[in-house]
KEMI-235268 format. One record per residue (C-alpha): residue number from 1; residue in three letters; x, y, z. Coordinates in steps of 0.25 Angstrom, whole numbers, plus 5000, padded with zeros to 4 digits. Example, Ala and Ser with C-alpha at 12.3 -4.5 7.8 and 13.67 -1.06 7.14 Angstrom:
% KEMI-235268
   num   residuo      x      y      z
     1       ALA   5049   4982   5031
     2       SER   5055   4996   5029
***
This chain:
% KEMI-235268
   num   residuo      x      y      z
     1       UNK   5307   5220   5278
     2       UNK   5313   5227   5290
     3       UNK   5328   5229   5292
     4       UNK   5331   5227   5306
     5       UNK   5345   5234   5305
     6       UNK   5338   5246   5299
     7       UNK   5327   5247   5310
     8       UNK   5338   5246   5321
     9       UNK   5347   5257   5314
    10       UNK   5334   5266   5313
    11       UNK   5330   5263   5327
    12       UNK   5344   5266   5332
    13       UNK   5345   5279   5323
    14       UNK   5331   5283   5328
    15       UNK   5335   5282   5343
    16       UNK   5348   5289   5340
    17       UNK   5341   5300   5333
    18       UNK   5330   5302   5344
    19       UNK   5341   5303   5355
    20       UNK   5350   5313   5347
    21       UNK   5340   5320   5339
    22       UNK   5343   5334   5344
    23       UNK   5358   5332   5342
    24       UNK   5357   5327   5328
    25       UNK   5348   5338   5324
    26       UNK   5356   5349   5330
    27       UNK   5369   5344   5323
    28       UNK   5361   5342   5310
    29       UNK   5355   5356   5310
    30       UNK   5365   5365   5317
    31       UNK   5380   5368   5315
    32       UNK   5389   5367   5327
    33       UNK   5392   5382   5327
    34       UNK   5377   5386   5326
    35       UNK   5374   5376   5337
    36       UNK   5385   5381   5347
    37       UNK   5383   5395   5344
    38       UNK   5368   5394   5347
    39       UNK   5371   5387   5360
    40       UNK   5381   5398   5363
    41       UNK   5371   5409   5361
    42       UNK   5361   5402   5370
    43       UNK   5372   5401   5381
    44       UNK   5376   5415   5379
    45       UNK   5362   5420   5382
    46       UNK   5361   5410   5394
    47       UNK   5375   5415   5400
    48       UNK   5371   5429   5398
    49       UNK   5358   5427   5406
    50       UNK   5365   5419   5416
    51       UNK   5376   5430   5418
    52       UNK   5366   5441   5419
    53       UNK   5358   5433   5430
    54       UNK   5371   5429   5437
    55       UNK   5376   5444   5437
    56       UNK   5362   5448   5442
    57       UNK   5363   5439   5454
    58       UNK   5377   5443   5456
    59       UNK   5373   5458   5456
    60       UNK   5362   5455   5466
    61       UNK   5371   5447   5475
    62       UNK   5381   5459   5475
    63       UNK   5371   5470   5475
    64       UNK   5376   5476   5488
    65       UNK   5390   5476   5483
    66       UNK   5387   5482   5470
    67       UNK   5378   5493   5476
    68       UNK   5389   5496   5486
    69       UNK   5400   5498   5476
    70       UNK   5391   5505   5466
    71       UNK   5398   5518   5467
    72       UNK   5412   5511   5465
    73       UNK   5407   5502   5454
    74       UNK   5413   5504   5440
    75       UNK   5401   5500   5430
    76       UNK   5410   5498   5418
    77       UNK   5420   5489   5426
    78       UNK   5408   5482   5432
    79       UNK   5402   5480   5419
    80       UNK   5415   5475   5413
    81       UNK   5416   5465   5424
    82       UNK   5402   5459   5421
    83       UNK   5405   5459   5407
    84       UNK   5418   5452   5409
    85       UNK   5412   5441   5418
    86       UNK   5400   5439   5407
    87       UNK   5410   5438   5396
    88       UNK   5419   5428   5403
    89       UNK   5407   5419   5408
    90       UNK   5401   5420   5394
    91       UNK   5414   5416   5387
    92       UNK   5416   5404   5396
    93       UNK   5401   5399   5394
    94       UNK   5402   5402   5379
    95       UNK   5415   5394   5377
    96       UNK   5408   5382   5386
    97       UNK   5396   5383   5377
    98       UNK   5404   5382   5364
    99       UNK   5411   5370   5369
   100       UNK   5399   5363   5375
   101       UNK   5390   5365   5362
   102       UNK   5401   5362   5353
   103       UNK   5403   5348   5360
   104       UNK   5388   5346   5360
   105       UNK   5387   5349   5345
   106       UNK   5399   5339   5342
   107       UNK   5392   5328   5350
   108       UNK   5379   5331   5343
   109       UNK   5387   5330   5329
   110       UNK   5392   5316   5333
   111       UNK   5378   5312   5337
   112       UNK   5373   5316   5323
   113       UNK   5385   5309   5317
   114       UNK   5381   5296   5324
   115       UNK   5367   5297   5319
   116       UNK   5372   5299   5305
   117       UNK   5381   5287   5306
   118       UNK   5369   5279   5312
   119       UNK   5361   5283   5300
   120       UNK   5370   5279   5289
   121       UNK   5369   5264   5289
   122       UNK   5354   5266   5290
   123       UNK   5354   5275   5278
   124       UNK   5363   5265   5270
   125       UNK   5353   5254   5273
   126       UNK   5342   5262   5267
   127       UNK   5350   5265   5255
   128       UNK   5353   5250   5253
   129       UNK   5338   5247   5255
   130       UNK   5334   5258   5245
   131       UNK   5344   5253   5234
   132       UNK   5339   5239   5236
   133       UNK   5324   5244   5234
   134       UNK   5328   5252   5221
   135       UNK   5335   5240   5215
   136       UNK   5323   5231   5217
***
């Protein structure tokens, strides 16, 4: 005989699992520190590429000024200014990345906990059914 409560719970669970499959699997298989550090590494690469492109565009735009002051230009000072700008930009983006992905991981963790709580009554019903079968 089909238990309609079980079918309804299983259907709700299947829909929830389908909608949040990625979040549930990410939290199940990854520690928060690993998840956040992987995202920070990825963003570090993207920020470095974006900074190099931005610096290249800036240098092309100011090429006439750079060429005119080439004799007076102190390469060490110029390099330190570029490095300082890079480190400031990188620091800001790394802090923002850490905050954003820590919050996202916490939300995914809550989603997994909701899934686990939805699963518990269904598991309890299966245990009851199994106990009844073994008694018979």
